[in-house]
VOMARNU-67843 format. One record per atom (N, C-alpha, C): residue in one letter; x, y, z. Coordinates in steps of 0.001 Angstrom, whole numbers, plus 524288, in hexadecimal, padded with zeros to 5 digits. Example, Ala and Ser with C-alpha at 12.3 -4.5 7.8 and 13.67 -1.06 7.14 Angstrom:
<tivexs>
a833867E9C681E78
a8300C7EE6C81E78
a833907F31C81E78
s832327F73681BA8
s835667FBDC81BE4
s832648001E81EBE
</tivexs>
This chain:
<tivexs>
m6EB2E9125C20A03
m6EC8690F32203DA
m6E88C90E331FDD6
s6E7AB911DD1FC11
s6E7009101B1F7CA
s6E97290D871F250
y6E69A90AD91F062
y6E7DD907B11ED3F
y6E63D908D91E64E
c6E30E90D2A1EA2A
c6E1EC90EBB1E1AB
c6E1649149E1DE28
s6E9A1914291DDC0
s6EA2C9156E1DB67
s6EE5F914A61D971
h6F0D5914481D44E
h6F4C690ED91D2C9
h6F9CB9100D1D580
q6FC82916651D4F2
q6FFD7918981D4B3
q700D9914651DC1D
v6FCE7912021DF8D
v6FD6B9109C1E411
v6FC5290BAE1E37A
l6FA91909831DF2A
l6F826903CF1DECD
l6FB078FF921DE9D
i7003D900DB1DB0A
i7045B9018A1DA0D
i707C38FC901DE17
p709F59007F1E327
p70C8A8FE0E1E8A0
p707E58FCD81E9DD
i706B78FD911EA21
i700A98F9B81EF79
i6FF808F53F1ECC9
a701008F4651E89A
a6FF488EFF81E61A
a705298EAA71E7CB
l70B528EE481E6C2
l70D478ECA21E6FF
l70E5A8EA321EC8B
c70C8A8EDC01F131
c70BAF8EC071F4CB
c708EC8E7CD1F717
l703588E84C1F4F7
l7002F8E3661F371
l701078E00E1F577
l706708DC9A1EF60
l706728D8031EEDD
l70DD38DA1F1F2B9
w70BED8DAC51F7B5
w70F908D6E71F85B
w70C458D4621FEA2
g70E8089D0722038
g70CC589A5E21F41
g70D7F8970021A0E
g70E698935D217EB
g70C17890FC2118A
g70D1B88E172130B
f70D5C889F720C80
f70CF5884AE20CE8
f711498817B20EF1
p7126787AF0210B5
p7160987A7B21383
p7190D87867211D8
c721AB87AE021226
c7253887B7E21093
c725DD8770F20A88
g7278987B5720875
g727E8874B420414
g72490876D91FEA6
t71F8D8769520039
t71A58878E01FD96
t7176A87DE41FB74
v7177C87DBF1F8A3
v717CD882BA1F40B
v71201881BB1F26A
a710EB887E51F387
a70BB1888C51F226
a70911886DE1EBD2
q70612885E31EC0B
q706C5886791E3A4
q7029B88BFD1E34F
t7034288B021DEB7
t6FE8A891551DCC8
t6FF8A890981D800
r6FAE6894B01D57C
r6FA60893461CEAA
r6F8A1896311D02F
q6FA7089ACC1CAF8
q6FA1B8A2721C7B1
q6F7988A0821C777
l6F3B08A5421C601
l6EEC68A7351C470
l6EDED8AB601C132
t6F28B8AEFE1C1B2
t6F3628B38E1BC6C
t6F8CD8B56B1BC5A
d6FA3B8B4AB1B7B6
d6FF518B49D1B6A4
d701A98BB381B3F4
d6FF458C0791B690
d6FF758C5091B4DF
d703658C84E1B7B7
g703C48C73F1B9E5
g708A78CADD1BDBA
g7071F8CD1E1C13B
t702878CF971C07D
t700D38D5EB1C1B8
t6FFE28D5521C857
m6FFAE8D74C1CE14
m6FD7A8DB3F1D2CB
m6F83A8D7901D259
k6F70B8D4FF1D51D
k6F2598D4561D74B
k6F1B68D3101DE73
f6EA098D2181DFF9
f6E9738D48B1E2A6
f6E42F8D0221E509
t6E31D8CF511E85E
t6DE8A8CE8F1E9F9
t6DB7A8CBB01E886
p6DEDD8C48C1E58E
p6DB0F8C1E31E387
p6D6DC8C0681E5EA
t6D2138BC771E499
t6CF4A8BC291E818
t6CCAA8BB501E261
f6C8108B4E81E52C
f6C31D8B2201E15B
f6C0498B34A1E08B
f6BC6D8B5301DD42
f6B9C78B7411DA8C
f6B4808B6A41D868
r6AFA08B4891D8B4
r6AB3D8B0531D7FD
r6AAE18AC6F1DAAC
d6B0278A9BC1D75B
d6B21B8A3C51D957
d6B5978A23F1DA31
d6B87589CCE1D83D
d6BE4489C8F1D984
d6C04689D911D54C
n6BCD389EAE1D00A
n6C1AF89FF21CA11
n6C3CB8A3BE1C9A2
e6C0D68A79C1CD3F
e6C3138AE211CB77
e6C41C8AF721D07C
v6C7F28B4AB1CCF4
v6CC8D8B3D81D045
v6CE158BBC21CF84
a6C8598BF4E1D4B4
a6C9408C41B1D14A
a6CFB78C6631D4F1
f6D34D8C9891D1BB
f6D7ED8CAF51D78E
f6D8708D41D1D54C
v6DCBD8D4BF1D834
v6DDA78D95E1D69C
v6E24E8D94A1D22F
q6E2908DCD21CDB0
q6E6518DB9B1CCF3
q6E80E8E2AA1CB4A
f6ECD98E26C1C94C
f6EFEB8E6BA1C8AF
f6F0FE8E59A1C1B7
t6EDBE8E8A01BF5E
t6ED608E6671B93D
t6EF348ECA21B736
k6EFEE8EF781B6B4
k6EFE38F4F31B540
k6F4078F6201B7B7
p6FAA08FA1B1B783
p6FC5B8FDC41BA77
p6FA1E901361BF79
t6F633901E41BCC7
t6F228905671C071
t6EC38901C31C08E
l6EB7A8FCF91C095
l6E63F8FA011C294
l6E6DD8F58D1C51C
f6E3088F4881C994
f6E31C8F0211CBE0
f6DCD88F1E41C94F
q6DA148E9C61C6F7
q6D8C48E7C01C636
q6D3A38E4401C9BC
i6D1018E12A1CA3B
i6CF8B8DAB61CBA3
i6D0248DA981C6FD
i6D2168D5F21C862
i6D2B48D0661C2FA
i6CF708CB4E1C461
s6CDCA8C9C11C145
s6C9F38C5111C34B
s6CDF08C1151BFCD
l6CDE98BD0A1C0A0
l6CFB98B7621C105
l6CEDE8B5251BD28
k6CD708AFCE1B986
k6CA398AB8C1BB1A
k6CE988A6B61B97E
l6CD328A3131BE9B
l6D2D689FC91BFDD
l6D13989B7D1BCF9
d6CC1789A731B8DB
d6CBEF895301B66B
d6D11C8968A1B033
d6D18489C7E1ADAE
d6D34789CDF1A9F4
d6D7B98A1601AB1A
l6D82B8A42B1AFBB
l6DB4B8A8581B1E4
l6D9F38AD1A1AE49
s6D6938AF2D1A9A2
s6D6628B5001A70C
s6D4EA8B5631B03F
v6D4098BC081ACFA
v6D4678BF721AF03
v6D3198C4401AC5D
r6CEC68C8351AF29
r6CCC68CC461AF20
r6CD5A8CE491B21B
p6CC078D4871B09C
p6CA988D89D1B413
p6C4158D8921B6FE
l6C4A68D8831BBFC
l6BE028D9CB1BD6B
l6BC9F8DBA31BBE2
h6BB7F8E0C21BB45
h6BB568E6071BA25
h6BE0D8E6C01B50D
e6BB038E3901AFF9
e6BE778E6391ABA0
e6BE6D8EBD91AC6E
n6B9DB8F0B01ADB3
n6BC328F4491AA96
n6BE888F8BC1AFCF
e6C0408F65E1B3DF
e6C3338F97B1B7B3
e6C9068FB0C1B880
s6C70F8FFD61B8CD
s6CB7B903681B884
s6CF4E904F11BE9E
n6CA499051E1C338
n6CD81907D51C630
n6D176902171CA53
h6D41A901A51CC49
h6D4728FDFC1D01D
h6D2698FA871D0CF
e6D1168F6391D447
e6CE758F1E31D594
e6D3A38F0881D887
l6D25B8F0B21DE16
l6D3D68ECEF1E284
l6D1CB8EBD11E64E
d6D43A8E5B41E817
d6D2B68E1551ECBC
d6CB768DFB01ECB2
m6CC828DD861E84D
m6C7CF8D9FD1E683
m6C7E18D5671EC71
a6C1958D57A1EBE7
a6BF818D1551F01A
a6BB358CFB91EE0B
i6B6BB8C8C01EFB9
i6B2218C8991EC4F
i6B26A8C3211EFE0
s6AC6F8C4341F0A8
s6AA898C07A1F4A8
s6A9CA8BC4C1F45F
p6ABC38B73A1F7C5
p6AC1D8B3A21F893
p6A8538B0281F567
d6A3058B1C01F406
d69E7C8B0101EFDC
d6A2148B3E31EC98
g6A2B88B4D41E86E
g6A3368B9C51E2C9
g69FC18BAA91E1DF
a69CB58BC331E6D3
a6993F8C1001E3E4
a69A018C6B11E507
y69CAA8C8BD1E924
y69EF28CCC11E922
y6A3048CDEF1E7E6
y6A55D8D1571E511
y6AAC68D4D61E6CB
y6AC158D97A1E732
a6B0ED8D95A1E97D
a6B2668E0211EC1F
a6B7748E1691E818
y6B8E78E7291E76C
y6BDC88E9C31E6A0
y6BEA38ED901E88D
i6C28A8EF941E85F
i6C5018F4E01EA13
i6C46A8F8251E383
k6C31F8FB161E010
k6C2CC8FF331DCE8
k6C5079056D1DF4E
c6C8C69063E1DB1D
c6CCBF909A71DDCA
c6C8ED90DD11DA57
h6C9C9913EB1DD5F
h6C75A919291DCE5
h6C9E291B0C1D923
g6CD5D91BD81D7D6
g6D04A921601D6F0
g6D5BA91F981D7E1
a6D84D924331DA5C
a6DCBD923601DECC
a6DB9C921DC1E29A
l6DDB991E631E564
l6DCBF91F3F1EBA7
l6D87A91EB81F01B
t6D4A891A431ED76
t6D10C918AE1EF5F
t6CEDD9152F1ECD3
g6C9B0912701ED5C
g6C7DA90DDA1EABE
g6C3A090AE61EF50
s6BFE2908B91ECAB
s6BA2C906091EDBB
s6B8229044D1EE93
i6B6DE8FE801F156
i6B4DA8FA641F203
i6B0768FA711ECCC
e6B0828F5EA1EAD7
e6AC748F5F41E7BB
e6A8BA8EDF01E6DC
i6A5988EF1B1E6BD
i6A40E8E9F71EADA
i6A1D58E9271E57D
l6A00B8E3F91E350
l69D258E20D1E045
l69B408DC4A1DDE8
d698DD8D9C71DACE
d695FE8D48F1DCE3
d698C78D2CA1D848
a699C68CBE91D6AA
a69B368CA721CF40
a699708CBC41CE4F
n6954D8CD381CC8A
n695748D1851C6F5
n697198D5D31C748
q69A168DA911CB17
q69B7A8DDBA1C8F5
q696AB8E1A61CB6C
n694008E07E1CBFA
n68F8F8E5071CEFA
n68FF28E6511D3F5
q6908C8EBF11D547
q693988EEA41D83A
q68EA98EEB91DDCF
i690A78EC7B1E39A
i68C088E9CF1E683
i68F9E8F08D1E988
g694FE8EFF51EC3C
g693618F5BB1F081
g699EB8F8451EE4E
t69AFE8F99D1F27F
t69EB08FE001F0EE
t6A2939005F1F6E6
v6A6EB9013F1F690
v6A7A99046C1FCFF
v6AC239078A1F97C
p6AA6F90DF41F8A2
p6AE8E9128F1F6DC
p6B2DB9139C1F808
p6B4DE915B51F7E2
p6BA999184B1F671
p6B950919F31FDD7
g6BDFE917B120182
g6BF96919CF207DC
g6C11F92039205C7
e6C16C92212208FE
e6C2999288020A7F
e6CA839261820A96
g6CAEE92AAE206FA
g6D1029292C20972
g6D30C927CD2039E
f6D89B9248A204A7
f6D9F29231120029
f6DB4191C7C20410
g6D90B91BD520587
g6D79E9160F204C9
g6D554912362039E
i6D76390E4720194
i6D2A99095F1FEA5
i6CF26904F92017C
y6CE9390401200D6
y6CC498FE24200DB
y6CFA58F7D11FEF1
r6CF968F47E20275
r6D1748F09720109
r6D22F8EAEE20383
s6D2518E74D20054
s6D1748E0B1204BA
s6C9AA8E1FC204AC
l6C8EB8DEAD1FF7B
l6C2298DED520084
l6C2B08D925201C9
a6BF1F8D8B620564
a6BDF48D3C4204E8
a6B7958D3B120728
f6B48C8CE012046C
f6AF6C8CCA7205A1
f6AEBE8C9342092C
a6A8F78CA5320E38
a6A75F8C71F211C3
a6A64E8BF6720E49
p6A7688BD3921011
p6A3528B79A20FDF
p69E148BAAB20B41
n69A8E8BC96210C4
n695DB8BCC720E16
n6922E8BFDF20936
n697588C2F1209A6
n696BD8C95F20468
n6934F8CDB820911
s693DA8CF3420CFB
s68FE48D10921075
s694CF8D4B020F27
r699A68D4DA2102B
r69F5A8D864211CA
r6A2A58D96220EC6
l6A4BD8DD9A20E57
l6AAD68DC3C20B34
l6AE678E14C20DD3
l6B2C98DE2720E3D
l6B8018E077211D4
l6BBD78E35620E46
f6BCF18E73321296
f6C29B8E99021162
f6C6298ECB3211AE
s6C9F88EEAC20F21
s6CF4E8F04A2137E
s6CEE58F6BA2137A
y6CF258FBFB214FB
y6CC80900F821508
y6D3609037D218EE
p6D6029037A217B7
p6D6FE90A7D21CD2
p6D3C390D8221F6E
e6D25E90C7B223FE
e6CF3A910BC22498
e6D03B914E6229A0
e6D280919982260A
e6D5A791C87227A3
e6DBD9917E322B1F
v6DB6D91A0022E27
v6E1A29176E230A0
v6E2719122922D0F
h6DFD190EFB22F31
h6E30E90AB022EB0
h6DCC0906DC22B72
q6E0D5903432285E
q6DA60900B8224AE
q6DA9A8F9DA22945
q6D6268FBE0226F1
q6D0AB8F84E22807
q6CDD68F4A62247A
i6C9CE8F12D22828
i6C5FE8EC842259A
i6C1AA8EFD122429
f6BC568ECEA221DC
f6B8508EFCE22317
f6B6848EC3B21DAF
s6B0588EB7621E29
s6AE0B8E7C521CE0
s6A7C08EB7E218BE
v6A5D98EB80215DB
v6A0EC8F00A2147F
v69C4D8EB5121231
g69A948EA7620F42
g695D98E7DE20E43
g695068E80A2079D
l695C88E62020422
l694948E5A41FD64
l6955F8EACB1FB90
k68F308EDD11FDC9
k68DCB8F2621FCD0
k6931C8F7AC1FCF7
g695C28F3EA20069
g69A3A8F81B201CD
g698DD8FCAB207C1
d695108FAE9209AF
d691AC8FD8E20F75
d692658FA8E214DD
n690098FDB1218ED
n6929A8FABA21D71
n6981C8F99F21F82
r69C528FC6521DA6
r69F1E8FC262200E
r6A2278FAA822582
q6A5CD8F80622546
q6A69C8F63022A3B
q6AC2C8F51B22A45
q6AF288F6FB22F4B
q6B4A08F5C722FF1
q6B6398F0C323401
l6B8118EE9F22FD4
l6BAAE8EA6C235C7
l6C10F8E9A3238BE
t6C40C8EB8623647
t6C7318EE3723955
t6C7DB8F2DE23D09
n6CA7B8F25223F64
n6CCEA8F7B7242A6
n6D0228F851244E0
s6D7048F59A24308
s6DAD18F7CC244C1
s6DDD18FC4E242D3
s6E29A8F83C244CD
s6E6F28FC5C24099
s6E9218F98223D72
g6EC798FDBE23AAB
g6EC078F89123420
g6EA5D8FAC122F05
i6EDA98F50B22E29
i6EA5F8F39D226A3
i6E8148F09A22B7E
n6E1198EF03229C2
n6DCAC8E915227D4
n6DDBF8EB8C22490
n6DE058E34222098
n6E03C8E40221BF6
n6DC1A8DD1A219C3
w6D99C8DD3521485
w6D8A28D864213B3
w6D4608D4E821519
p6D1ED8D59D216D7
p6CFEB8D39B2196D
p6CC638D0BA216DF
c6C9AB8C9F0217C9
c6C76A8C80B21629
c6C2DB8C1802186E
f6BF4A8C0F2216D5
f6BA588BFAC21AF0
f6BAFB8B96B21B57
s6BD7A8B87621F53
s6BAE58B25521FBC
s6B4598B0EE21A4A
p6B7E88AA0B21AC9
p6B2778A6A621608
p6ABCF8A9C721908
d6AC8D8A83121DBA
d6A9348A89D223A4
d6A8D68B0B622349
g6AC908B0A1220B7
g6A9F08B79C223DF
g6AA8E8B8BD2283B
s6AB0B8B54422D09
s6AB928B74523392
s6B2578B9AA2336B
l6B48C8B8E922E60
l6BB938BD6923355
l6BC028BF6422BAF
i6BF1E8C30E22E8A
i6C2C58C6B22284C
i6C83C8C44C22A6B
a6CA298C1AC225F9
a6CF108C37522930
a6D3D68C9232257A
f6D5B58C8FF226A9
f6D7328CE2B22445
f6DEB78D0EB225A4
g6E1028D23722536
g6E7D58D7BE22562
g6E4F68D97C2283A
s6E8578DA3522D2D
s6EA7A8DEC023083
s6F0C28E04222FD5
t6F1328E595230AE
t6F7D98E77023333
t6F45E8E93723A97
r6F15F8E74A23BEE
r6EEAF8EA3E242BA
r6F20F8E8B7244E6
d6F51D8E44F2435F
d6FB418E34624925
d701C38E61C245D2
g7010E8E6EA2437F
g705EA8E89824082
g707508E66B23CE9
n705A88E40823866
n706C18E24023424
n703D48DDE523112
y6FFCA8DCD922D83
y6FEBA8D99122AF9
y6FEF38D54322DB8
e6F8518D2B423151
e6F6F88CDD422E89
e6F3EA8CC5E22F37
i6F02A8C75B23089
i6ECB98C54F22E04
i6E6658C5FF23442
y6E4328C6B1232D2
y6E08D8C61823767
y6DB0D8C447235DD
t6D77C8C4BD23ABB
t6D1438C2F6238E0
t6CD168C80123D8C
m6C9548C7AB23B38
m6C6808C7E123F56
m6BF0F8C73323ACE
q6BC288C96723D6D
q6B8208C74023ED6
q6B6328CAC623B81
s6B1B48CA932397E
s6AFF28CC31232E2
s6ACC08D12323654
d6AB118D27623765
d6AB8C8D6D123CF2
d6AFE18D89523E1F
g6B4568D8BB23CF1
g6B8F08DAEF23F3F
g6BB6F8DB842459E
t6B9698D6AB2478E
t6B8CF8D68C24CDF
t6BF0D8D2E824D0D
g6C0AA8D02425102
g6C3448CAD6252F5
g6C6BF8CADF24E4D
v6C9948CD9824E7E
v6CDD68CEC124D2E
v6D3678CA0824CA3
r6D4E78C7C52478F
r6D9FF8C26F24BD8
r6DD598C2C824720
r6E2328C2462490B
r6E75B8C36A2453A
r6E9DC8BB9B2442E
l6EA1F8BD5624072
l6EA318B74123FCA
l6F1888B77B23E52
t6F4208BA2923AC0
t6F8F48BAAA23A88
t6FD038BBC223D23
n7010E8BC2123D37
n703118BEA02403A
n709EC8BF3723E28
s70A9C8C1BF23A97
s712F78C19123895
s712EB8C81823671
p719988C54B236D8
p71AB98CCEA239D8
p716F48D02323230
t7179F8CD0A22E4E
t716348CFAB22958
t7112A8D28F2271A
m70EA58CE3022447
m70DC08CF9B22041
m707C08CC9121F23
d703618CBB42230B
d701028C803220AD
d6F8938CA8321D4A
m6F8778C87C21A9D
m6F36A8CC3421782
m6EFDB8C98A212B8
r6EC3F8C94021345
r6E8F98C95C20FC3
r6E7118C2C421055
p6E5878C28E21470
p6E10F8BE11215C5
p6DDEC8BD74213D6
k6DACA8B7842113F
k6D7FE8B71A20ECE
k6D45D8B1DB212F5
f6D0AD8B36721596
f6CD788AB15214B1
f6CDB38A70821138
s6CED98A0352115D
s6CDBC89E4820D69
s6C76989DC220F06
p6C6CD89C1B20B0F
p6C24689C8820A28
p6BE02898D720D0D
d6C0A88948E21042
d6BF5E8918B213C2
d6BF688954D21965
g6C111899FB21AC1
g6C1F789CCD21C9C
g6C58889B1022332
q6CBA5896BF22120
q6CC3E892E22257B
q6D2C989600224B7
r6D3D98987022031
r6D88689AC521E3F
r6D9F48A0FB21ED8
i6DCDD8A2CE21E70
i6DD448A6BC21D1C
i6E28C8A79A2176C
c6E3D88AA7B21477
c6E6468AC78211AE
c6EA438B13C21235
f6EF7B8B2FD21028
f6F0C78B4D22118C
f6F4CC8B70A20F6E
t6F7B78BC2D20D2D
t6FD968BF0E20D45
t6FFED8BED621176
s704528BB4B212DD
s707C68BF4E21604
s70EAC8BF9A214C8
n711698C3FB21461
n715BF8C1522164F
n71B718C21521971
r717F28BEDF21BA9
r71B0E8BD1522158
r71EBC8B74A220CA
d720528B60021B60
d725738B38321A8D
d7267D8B87721867
g726EC8BB2421693
g72AEA8BDEC213D3
g72B018BF4820EFE
n725018BC0A20D15
n7239D8BEC82080B
n71E668BC5920759
y71AEE8C2F820778
y7168E8BF4A20379
y712F98BA74201F1
e711E98B83320595
e70D028B1A12038D
e7093E8B0BA2062F
i705C78AECF20314
i700148ABB0204A4
i701228A70D20B04
y6FBF68A82E20FD3
y6FF548A6AE21387
y6F5CC8A34F21398
v6F7CD8A0E421673
v6F28989E7D218C4
v6F1C589B4721E20
m6EE0C89DFD2208C
m6EE4489BA122415
m6E72489DDD228C8
n6E6B48992022CC2
n6E159898CC22D07
n6DFD289C8D22D45
f6DA2A89CA122F89
f6D7B28A2D523050
f6D94A8A43F23632
d6DB098A1E123941
d6DC488A3D723E1A
d6E2FB8A3D32405F
g6E48F8A2D723A48
g6EBE78A67323912
g6EE328A13823B18
s6EC0189C2223CFC
s6EFAF897FC23E46
s6F1F8896BE236B8
d6F33E891782383F
d6F53588D26231C2
d6F8A78910F22EA3
l6FAFE8953423083
l6FD1089A5122BD7
l7005F895562279E
q70177895AA22293
q702CD8946B21C33
q7025A8963B218A5
r7092A897F121840
r70B15899AE2131F
r707CC898F620EEA
i7060D89AA1209E3
i70663897E42077F
i709358983D20227
t70B5B89CDF201A1
t70D8989CED1FB26
t7147D89FCB1FE78
d716AF89D871FBB0
d71E0A89FF91FBA6
d71FB68A11B1F5E4
h71FBF8A4921F560
h721698A6721EFEB
h722F68AD661F0F2
p728548AF641F060
p72BE78B29A1F254
p729F88B8E41EE78
e726B38B6D81ED61
e721BA8B9E21EC29
e71D508BBC31EE58
r71B528BE7B1ECF9
r7155C8C0131F0AD
r70F7A8BC311EF7F
d70DBC8BA621F3B6
d70A4D8B70E1F1BB
d7050A8BBFD1F5A5
d700AC8BC501F2FC
d6FD1C8BFB81F775
d6F89B8BF6C1F500
y6F4688C27D1F775
y6ED408C2301F51F
y6EBA08BCC61F47B
a6EC448B8C51F800
a6EA8E8B3811F8DE
a6E5FD8B5351FA84
t6E2EA8B1F21F5AD
t6DC088B0D21F786
t6DB328AA6E1F7BF
w6D77B8A7FF1F9DD
w6D49C8A3681F918
w6D1C88A37A1F440
h6D4E689EFD1F0A0
h6CFD689C271EEF0
h6CD4489B0C1F085
p6C83E899531EC1A
p6C1CE897E01F149
p6C274891B91F2E6
n6C68888EC41F16D
n6C7C0888411F0F0
n6CB268885A1F8F6
g6CE3A88D6F1F8C5
g6CE9988A8B1FF65
g6D7FA88AB41FCB2
k6D5D1888491F9B2
k6DAC4884881F972
k6E1E9888C01F7A2
q6DCBE88CF21F5F6
q6E2CD890871F0EB
q6E006895611F4E3
l6E635898721F30E
l6E3B489E811F1ED
l6E5CC8A1551ECFD
l6E4278A46B1EC66
l6E5B98A7201E88E
l6E9868AD6F1E968
m6ED358AD501E626
m6F1E18B0241E910
m6F2B08B59F1E3EF
v6F3038BB1C1E52A
v6F90F8BC5F1E1EC
v6FF1E8BB1B1E5CA
s701C08B8781DEE9
s7056C8B7521E2F2
s7088F8BA4E1DE67
e70D938BCF61DED9
e712B98BEF51DC26
e716E98BCBE1DA79
r717A58BA411D7F4
r719938B7661D4F1
r71FE98BA3F1D034
s7241C8BA511D014
s729B58BDAE1CDC7
s723BC8C2661CE0C
g7243F8C40A1CF78
g721988CA4C1CE89
g71ACC8CABF1CDA8
n718D18C8561CBBC
n714DB8C6701CA3C
n710EB8C7B91CCCF
h70BC48C79C1CE11
h706B88C7B11D10B
h7012A8C3801CE83
d7011C8BFFC1D04D
d6FE748BAF81CF41
d6F9548B98C1D119
l6F6348B8131D226
l6F17B8B3A21D2D4
l6F3CA8AE691D26B
y6F5798ABB51D8F3
y6F7258A6111D702
y6F3E78A4271DB7B
f6F17589DA71D9CC
f6ECF789B1F1DF88
f6F1A8897CB1E3D4
v6F36C8997F1E720
v6F6BC892351EA50
v6F229892D81ED2F
e6F67B88BBC1ED2A
e6F31D887BE1EE07
e6F409886C31F6C1
l6F087885321F96B
l6EFAC8866E1FF5C
l6F394880F4200B5
p6F49E8811A204C1
p6F65787BE1207D4
p6F0EE8776D208F4
r6F0E48745620807
r6EBCC870D520AF9
r6ED6986FBD20F69
</tivexs>
């Protein structure tokens, strides 16, 4: 499936927008943006005062936006870019970032840059109409993960920072997506439909030792390791609505973090490990929020 034609971007974006605190406790949230447009994949850029995310800025354009947390000012990361930009990832030390750049209709490449926006490497468009998704850096900056529909099924791959030395890490039926390294680089968390519906799994960094962590009849997706590697946050609609959950890295001690009638999604960890940054839908608007975690 492709994401690089505006005729299909809008319905796909709408599709993408699809345990907790003890009873009686309300998660404390803080709103960061107020424009209400669709947003995806927020992540901390360089330090804990700057956030980057993908935003539907115009009727036919997705852009990477930078948000300064001290004054909540926003700007496009690439001022003069006229192509769609999707699925940004930032290395843990802020030295590199990568994003998916669309080239015309129905194709795109992975662009890898340093913090000063100097080109480091690229992964050229694949064959056919597939598009790369879900980028993630290794903690030591040695590899970049991504998901790609190879032949019939969607698998997880990695490349070096120059876009070379491609390696396939999964080889299963269904869709494998949203890979994320643990802070020590030993594990990769990901979502997969290999057992019939989206569940959360981990595997060793070389693709071996796959372990299933969740067991829900609906969708568990977009896992992210906490800064200390002890917990994983993810999105699930197991309780009838898309909410944010947190569990231990082995799948135990599941907690539901949000409880809102509209969608909460795309959670990522604040570097302090005490908050999550997420995209939340409120009254039909989509904005960035911080949500406090239970102690």
